[in-house]
C-alpha positions in Angstrom: 0.0 0.0 0.0 1.1 3.5 -0.7 0.6 6.2 2.0 1.4 9.8 2.4 1.5 11.0 6.0 1.2 14.6 7.0 1.7 15.8 10.6 -1.1 18.2 11.2 -2.4 20.7 13.8 -5.8 19.9 12.5 -7.5 18.3 9.4 -10.9 17.6 8.1 -12.7 16.1 5.1 -15.7 17.7 3.6 -18.1 16.2 1.1 -20.7 18.4 -0.5 -20.2 21.1 2.1 -20.6 18.6 5.1 -17.7 17.6 7.3 -17.5 13.8 7.4 -14.2 13.4 9.4 -12.1 15.7 11.4 -9.1 15.6 13.9 -7.1 18.0 16.0 -3.4 17.4 16.2 -2.2 14.2 14.7 -1.7 12.6 11.3 -3.5 12.9 8.0 -2.9 9.6 6.1 -3.7 9.6 2.4 -3.8 5.9 1.3 -3.9 3.9 -1.9 -4.2 0.2 -2.4 -2.2 -1.5 -5.2 -3.4 -4.6 -7.0 -1.1 -7.0 -5.2 -1.9 -5.6 -1.7 -3.5 -7.8 0.9 -5.1 -7.3 4.3 -1.7 -8.1 5.7 -0.3 -5.1 3.8 -2.9 -2.9 5.4 -2.1 -4.3 8.9 1.6 -3.7 8.4 0.9 -0.1 7.2 -1.3 0.8 10.2 1.2 -0.8 12.7 4.0 1.3 11.2 2.0 4.5 11.1 0.9 4.3 14.8 4.5 3.7 15.9 6.3 6.1 13.5 8.2 8.6 15.6 7.4 11.9 13.9 6.3 14.0 16.9 8.7 16.1 18.9 9.7 15.3 22.5 10.6 17.9 25.1 14.1 18.3 23.5 12.5 19.0 20.1 13.6 15.7 18.6 11.2 13.6 16.6 11.0 10.8 19.1 7.3 10.3 19.8 4.7 8.3 17.9 1.0 9.1 17.3 0.2 6.6 20.1 2.7 8.4 22.4 1.1 11.8 21.9 -2.5 10.5 21.7 -3.1 12.4 18.4 -5.8 11.8 15.9 -5.6 9.8 12.7 -7.6 10.9 9.6 -7.5 8.3 6.9 -8.5 9.4 3.3 -8.5 7.1 0.3 -6.5 8.6 -2.6 -6.0 6.4 -5.7 -4.0 9.1 -7.4 -1.0 8.2 -5.2 -0.5 5.3 -7.7 -0.1 7.8 -10.6 2.4 6.9 -13.3 3.6 10.1 -15.0 6.4 8.5 -17.1 4.3 8.1 -20.3 3.3 11.6 -21.1 1.4 14.5 -19.7 -1.7 12.6 -18.6 -1.1 10.3 -15.5 -2.1 6.7 -15.6 -3.7 5.2 -12.6 -3.3 1.5 -13.6 -1.1 1.0 -10.6 -4.1 1.4 -8.3 -6.1 -1.6 -7.1 -9.4 -2.2 -8.9 -12.2 -0.2 -7.1 -13.8 -3.1 -5.3 -10.5 -4.4 -3.9 -9.4 -0.8 -3.1 -12.6 -0.2 -1.2 -12.2 -3.5 0.7 -8.6 -2.7 1.8 -9.6 0.9 2.7 -12.4 -0.4 4.9 -10.1 -3.0 6.4 -7.5 -0.3 7.1 -10.1 1.8 8.9 -11.3 -1.2 11.0 -7.8 -2.1 12.1 -6.9 1.5 12.9 -10.1 1.9 14.9 -9.3 -1.2 16.8 -5.8 -0.1 17.7 -6.1 3.6 18.2 -8.8 5.6 20.0 -9.1 8.7 17.7 -9.6 7.7 14.0 -11.7 9.7 11.5 -12.1 9.1 7.8 -13.1 10.3 4.4 -15.4 8.3 2.1 -14.1 5.9 -0.5 -14.7 7.1 -4.0 -16.3 10.4 -3.0 -15.3 13.9 -4.3 -13.7 15.2 -1.1 -12.2 18.5 0.0 -9.4 17.9 2.4 -8.5 20.8 4.7 -5.3 20.7 6.8 -2.9 22.7 8.7 0.4 21.0 8.1 2.6 21.0 11.2 6.3 21.5 10.6 5.8 20.8 7.7 6.3 17.1 8.1 5.3 15.0 5.2 6.4 11.3 5.0 5.8 9.0 2.0 5.4 5.3 2.8 5.2 2.1 0.8 4.3 -1.1 2.7 3.8 -4.6 1.2 
């Protein structure tokens, strides 16, 4: 799975003018399933995200995880993370999982995250979403888990 993490002061997802998911300080995780991904890939991704030390300790070092700081996790599906731009000016998204499998893995990812972490919000798979965030740092971390 492909993910892009952004450490945020706050983030929210709106659909048709209605907020469907929001967090305060924490991580915004944009996520994309690839065709060969499995539920185990999603499990590995969430385990890594929750323990990734990207928050500052009292000395200002990035030594604390999302779980350490008790921050929120906002998970948003984004198939465009699989974009292939090598062939011209129009990206190809053939590297993304088919919609049904992508939806299944996204929902599995959400379920695992909600089981392991107390503050999890989400967007809506396949929806036209507006994502609002205040990036903190900025800290943006790309991830790829198989």
